[in-house]
C-alpha positions in Angstrom: 145.1 104.5 27.5 144.7 100.8 29.0 141.9 100.2 26.6 144.4 101.3 23.4 143.8 97.6 21.8 140.4 97.7 22.1 139.2 101.1 20.5 138.9 101.8 16.7 138.6 105.1 15.2 136.2 105.8 12.2 136.8 108.6 9.9 133.8 109.9 8.0 135.0 111.5 4.4 132.9 110.1 2.1 130.7 113.5 1.4 130.5 115.7 -1.4 131.2 119.1 0.4 129.1 121.0 -2.7 129.5 124.0 -0.1 132.9 124.4 -0.8 132.3 124.8 -4.6 135.4 122.9 -5.6 136.5 119.8 -7.7 138.5 118.5 -4.9 136.8 116.4 -2.1 136.0 118.3 0.9 138.7 116.5 3.1 141.4 117.2 0.5 140.8 121.0 1.1 143.6 122.6 2.3 144.9 124.3 5.6 148.7 125.8 5.8 149.5 123.9 2.6 148.4 120.3 3.9 144.5 118.6 3.4 142.2 118.5 6.5 142.3 114.9 6.5 145.9 115.2 7.7 145.6 117.1 10.5 142.9 114.6 11.8 145.3 111.7 11.2 147.9 113.8 13.2 145.3 113.5 15.9 144.3 110.0 15.7 147.9 108.3 14.8 149.6 108.5 18.0 146.3 107.1 20.2 145.2 104.5 17.7 148.0 103.3 15.5 146.8 100.7 12.5 143.4 100.6 14.4 141.8 103.6 12.2 139.3 103.2 9.2 138.2 105.9 6.9 135.1 106.2 4.8 135.6 107.7 1.3 133.1 108.0 -1.2 133.0 111.2 -3.5 136.3 111.2 -5.8 137.5 108.2 -3.2 140.3 107.9 -5.6 141.9 111.4 -5.3 141.7 110.6 -1.5 143.6 107.1 -1.9 146.2 109.1 -4.1 146.7 111.7 -1.5 147.9 109.1 1.0 149.2 106.4 -1.2 152.5 106.2 0.6 150.7 105.3 3.8 149.1 102.3 5.3 145.3 103.5 5.5 142.3 101.5 5.9 139.7 102.8 3.2 136.4 101.2 3.0 134.1 102.6 0.3 130.7 103.9 0.5 129.7 103.6 -3.2 126.2 106.1 -2.2 126.8 108.8 0.0 123.5 108.5 2.1 124.2 110.2 5.3 126.8 110.0 8.5 124.3 106.8 9.7 124.8 105.2 6.1 128.6 105.4 6.2 128.7 104.3 9.8 126.5 101.0 8.4 128.8 100.9 5.5 131.9 100.2 7.9 130.3 98.5 10.5 131.1 94.9 9.7 134.3 95.4 8.9 134.9 97.4 12.7 133.4 94.2 14.7 135.2 91.9 12.4 138.7 93.9 13.7 137.9 92.9 17.3 137.4 96.4 19.1 135.0 97.0 21.7 134.6 100.5 21.3 134.6 102.9 17.9 135.3 106.5 18.2 133.5 108.2 15.1 135.0 111.4 14.2 134.2 113.6 10.7 137.0 114.1 8.6 136.4 118.2 8.2 137.5 118.5 11.7 141.3 119.4 11.4 141.6 121.4 14.6 140.9 118.8 16.9 143.0 119.3 19.9 144.4 115.5 21.1 144.2 116.6 24.7 140.6 117.1 24.6 140.0 113.8 22.6 141.9 111.7 24.8 139.8 113.5 28.1 136.6 112.6 25.7 137.5 109.2 25.9 138.4 108.8 29.5 135.3 110.7 30.4 133.2 107.9 28.2 134.8 104.8 29.4 134.8 106.1 32.9 131.2 106.2 32.8 130.5 103.2 31.2 128.8 105.0 28.3 126.9 102.9 25.3 127.0 105.9 23.5 129.1 109.1 24.2 129.6 112.2 21.9 131.0 115.8 22.4 128.7 119.0 22.6 129.2 122.5 22.1 127.1 125.4 23.1 126.8 128.3 20.6 125.4 131.6 20.2 124.1 130.6 16.7 123.6 127.4 16.9 123.3 127.3 12.7 123.2 123.9 11.2 123.8 121.8 13.9 121.8 118.9 15.2 120.2 120.3 18.5 121.3 118.1 21.8 117.8 117.7 23.8 118.1 117.2 27.6 115.4 116.3 30.0 116.7 117.4 33.6 120.2 117.3 32.5 120.2 113.8 30.8 120.5 113.7 27.2 117.7 112.8 25.7 117.8 112.8 21.7 119.9 115.0 19.2 117.7 116.5 16.6 118.9 117.9 13.1 118.3 121.4 12.7 116.0 120.9 9.8 114.0 118.3 11.6 113.6 120.9 15.0 110.0 121.4 15.8 109.6 123.6 19.0 106.2 121.9 19.6 107.7 118.5 19.7 110.9 119.1 21.3 110.7 122.0 23.4 112.1 125.7 23.0 115.4 125.1 20.9 118.5 124.7 23.0 122.2 126.0 21.8 123.9 123.1 22.8 124.7 121.4 19.8 126.1 117.9 18.5 129.9 118.5 17.5 129.4 115.1 15.9 132.4 113.3 17.6 131.0 109.8 19.2 132.3 106.7 21.1 130.0 103.7 20.7 129.8 100.9 22.5 130.2 98.2 19.8 127.9 95.3 21.5 125.7 98.2 22.2 125.2 100.0 19.4 125.2 96.9 16.9 121.4 95.9 17.2 120.3 99.7 17.1 121.7 100.5 13.5 119.6 98.0 11.6 116.6 100.7 13.2 118.2 103.7 11.3 115.7 105.2 8.5 115.8 108.1 5.9 112.6 109.2 7.1 113.8 112.9 7.7 113.6 116.2 5.7 117.1 115.1 4.2 116.1 111.5 3.2 119.4 110.8 4.9 120.4 108.0 7.3 121.8 110.0 10.7 124.1 108.8 13.3 122.6 110.9 15.8 119.3 109.0 15.6 121.3 106.4 17.6 121.3 108.6 20.6 117.2 108.5 20.7 117.4 104.6 20.3 119.8 104.2 23.1 117.7 106.5 25.1 114.7 104.6 24.1 116.6 101.1 25.2 117.4 103.1 28.3 121.2 102.7 28.0 123.9 104.9 29.2 124.4 108.1 26.9 126.8 110.9 27.7 127.2 114.3 26.5 130.6 115.7 27.1 130.0 119.6 27.2 133.0 121.3 25.5 131.6 124.6 25.9 132.0 126.7 22.9 135.6 125.6 21.8 135.9 126.6 17.8 138.7 124.0 17.3 135.6 121.3 17.3 133.8 123.1 14.8 133.9 121.2 11.4 134.2 122.9 8.0 131.7 123.6 5.5 132.4 126.3 3.1 135.5 128.6 2.3 134.3 130.8 5.1 134.9 128.3 8.0 137.9 127.1 6.0 139.7 130.3 6.6 138.4 130.9 10.0 140.1 127.5 10.8 143.4 128.1 9.0 143.6 131.2 10.8 143.1 129.9 14.3 145.8 126.9 13.3 148.6 129.4 12.0 148.2 131.4 15.3 148.5 128.2 17.0 151.1 126.7 15.3 152.9 129.9 15.3 153.1 130.4 19.2 154.0 126.7 19.7 157.2 127.7 17.7 158.0 131.0 19.8 157.7 129.3 22.9 159.9 126.5 21.7 162.5 129.2 20.9 162.3 129.9 17.4 162.6 134.1 16.8 159.5 134.8 14.6 159.3 139.0 13.9 156.0 140.1 12.7 154.4 136.9 13.6 151.2 137.8 12.5 152.3 137.4 8.9 154.1 134.1 9.1 152.3 130.7 7.9 153.8 127.5 8.8 152.6 124.3 8.1 151.9 121.3 10.2 154.7 119.1 8.9 157.8 121.8 9.1 160.2 121.6 12.0 162.1 124.5 13.4 165.0 124.6 15.5 165.5 126.6 18.2 167.7 129.4 17.0 166.1 129.6 13.7 164.8 133.4 13.0 161.8 134.2 10.8 160.7 137.7 9.3 157.1 138.1 8.3 155.5 138.0 6.2 156.8 134.4 5.1 155.5 131.3 4.4 157.0 127.6 4.7 155.1 124.4 4.1 155.4 120.6 3.5 158.5 118.8 4.8 160.8 121.8 5.3 163.4 122.0 8.0 165.1 125.2 9.3 168.1 124.5 11.6 169.2 126.7 14.2 170.8 130.0 13.2 169.2 129.7 9.5 167.2 133.1 9.0 164.4 133.8 6.6 163.6 137.1 5.6 160.8 138.6 4.6 158.2 137.9 1.2 159.8 134.3 1.1 157.9 131.1 0.1 159.5 127.8 1.3 158.2 124.1 0.5 159.7 120.7 1.2 163.5 122.1 2.0 165.9 122.0 3.9 167.9 124.9 5.5 171.0 124.5 7.6 172.6 126.3 10.2 173.9 129.6 9.3 172.1 130.0 6.2 170.7 133.0 4.8 167.4 133.2 2.6 167.1 137.0 1.4 163.7 138.8 0.7 161.6 137.4 -2.3 163.1 134.2 -2.8 161.3 130.8 -3.8 162.4 127.3 -2.6 160.5 124.2 -3.6 162.4 120.8 -3.0 165.8 122.5 -2.3 168.4 121.5 0.0 170.8 125.1 1.4 173.7 124.0 3.2 175.5 125.6 6.1 176.7 129.3 6.0 175.1 129.7 2.3 173.1 132.6 1.1 170.4 132.7 -1.6 168.7 135.8 -2.6 167.1 138.1 -3.2 164.7 137.1 -5.8 166.4 133.8 -5.7 164.6 130.5 -7.4 165.4 127.4 -6.1 163.5 124.3 -7.7 163.1 121.0 -6.9 166.7 119.1 -6.7 168.6 122.3 -6.1 171.4 121.7 -3.9 173.7 124.8 -2.6 176.6 123.4 -0.6 178.4 124.8 2.3 179.4 128.6 1.7 178.1 128.9 -1.5 176.1 132.0 -2.8 173.0 132.5 -5.4 171.9 135.9 -5.9 169.1 138.1 -7.5 167.2 136.3 -10.4 169.2 133.1 -10.1 167.1 130.0 -11.0 168.4 126.5 -10.2 166.6 123.2 -11.0 167.9 119.9 -10.4 172.0 121.0 -9.7 174.4 121.1 -7.1 176.5 124.3 -6.4 179.6 123.2 -4.8 181.1 124.8 -1.6 181.9 128.2 -2.0 180.6 128.4 -5.6 178.9 131.6 -6.3 176.6 132.4 -9.1 175.3 136.1 -7.7 173.1 137.2 -10.7 170.8 136.4 -13.7 172.0 132.9 -14.2 169.9 129.3 -15.0 171.5 126.2 -13.7 169.4 123.5 -15.1 170.8 119.7 -15.0 174.0 120.9 -13.7 176.8 120.0 -11.4 179.0 122.7 -10.4 182.5 121.9 -8.5 184.0 124.2 -5.7 185.4 127.6 -5.5 183.6 128.0 -9.1 182.6 131.7 -10.2 179.5 132.0 -12.5 179.0 135.7 -14.2 176.0 136.9 -14.7 173.7 136.0 -17.7 174.9 132.6 -17.6 172.7 129.7 -19.2 173.0 126.0 -19.4 171.0 125.0 -22.0 170.0 121.3 -20.6 167.0 121.0 -23.2 167.2 120.0 -26.9 163.7 120.0 -27.3 163.3 116.4 -26.4 165.9 115.2 -23.9 167.1 117.0 -21.1 171.0 116.7 -20.8 173.6 117.6 -18.2 176.5 120.1 -17.4 179.6 119.6 -15.6 181.6 122.9 -14.6 184.5 121.4 -12.5 186.6 122.6 -9.5 188.0 126.6 -9.7 186.7 127.2 -13.3 185.7 130.8 -14.3 182.7 131.3 -16.4 182.5 134.7 -17.8 179.3 136.7 -17.9 176.7 136.0 -20.7 177.9 132.4 -21.1 175.7 129.6 -23.1 176.9 126.1 -22.2 174.9 123.6 -24.3 174.7 120.5 -22.6 176.1 117.8 -22.6 179.3 119.7 -22.1 181.8 119.6 -19.3 184.2 122.6 -18.3 187.2 121.0 -16.9 189.1 122.3 -13.8 191.0 125.9 -13.7 189.4 126.6 -16.7 188.1 130.0 -18.0 185.3 130.9 -20.4 185.4 134.2 -22.1 182.2 136.5 -21.6 179.4 136.3 -24.5 180.8 132.4 -25.4 178.5 129.8 -26.3 180.1 126.3 -25.4 179.4 123.2 -27.5 182.0 121.0 -26.9 183.9 120.1 -23.6 186.6 122.2 -22.3 189.7 120.5 -20.8 191.6 121.4 -17.7 193.8 124.7 -17.2 192.2 126.0 -20.1 190.5 129.2 -21.9 188.0 128.9 -24.0 186.5 131.7 -26.2 183.4 130.9 -28.4 182.5 134.0 -30.2 182.7 135.5 -33.5 185.8 137.9 -34.0 184.5 142.0 -33.6 184.6 144.1 -36.6 184.1 147.6 -36.4 182.9 149.1 -40.0 182.4 152.6 -40.8 179.1 154.0 -40.2 176.9 155.2 -43.1 175.4 158.7 -42.7 
């Protein structure tokens, strides 16, 4: 867009969201594992870059923490006195930035389609609108502000609580979607006229429309039909409704890009997940965070994955749980595997049922097929770890490392008390408790001698 350098975006994210019945700010409520504010930024970032400001207020520190690794422009609204007051709070900073227009959008509108936003900006700029805003026509307008028109032209936006048919005429079904484009020079003198003399006692952005009409400015209401993607989220029911729309949209996008998704209606894929064409998913399954699934990887049903990297040809069997894990090429995990943060499976390695890994590396071709815990461990290549093996990494105060070198064989029901090292080509007898290092090419047995005693009747 040619006017990109002169358009800024302002996200309103200061509200409490009391109807969500949550201790978190509304904009941090999650859809598919990501806060709704994340989706708003995803739509805005490619268009506005660094020219995005966010008004925060209620529990502002939680919002700042959620985006602490990003360079975001936050503006604090110390008192939440309405959308108009939020705009007033940010206005000086917007003016000083030199932008000619400001897009204003609520932070609770996570499904905003970027193409729809681009078309809206183009239409407002082409029409030289002093104020432009999106409208929707709904069967049940609910609590949304009503758009009043005279002979097709916008006359005002009246909040639902203040609408009076005797004053404003028959109640329309066209409502305000809460997304505006404001000409900075035109709107600046109107802002000081905002008051809170209404049934809610708040300062409304919508009052600017009536002021602009009075001043014979250009006001454009862009009709967006009944697009549900433009609706904000105010309660748990609306959150779940929006999440369902988002889930279906994302799954369809991946199907169209060549990902095979069986039982797609039961698959949930987060917005930051990347899937390569040729990956195979079986529903129900869930993949969130910054996860990546490569071509040829196959994820079976009832699996939960977050912030994990799955390489080509790996297989994740049912009922497995991966969080912050790396699964190498041609690896096999599960069923019922648990890979916690820092778990790394190198090429061709295997973990089976009820195996848990945490901050551990399983070398190429190595296997732990069942009932094993590997915590703070470094396992070499072609190691066999028998059932019931535990790396005892915690002494009650500190965590310690276990090293198992190449081609070692760990017998079943072995406890490796860290810090300890098992040398190359060594064998540990079943049922051993290993507390000392084992040299290469050795056999270690650490258990009491069996005694057979006569049975007393």
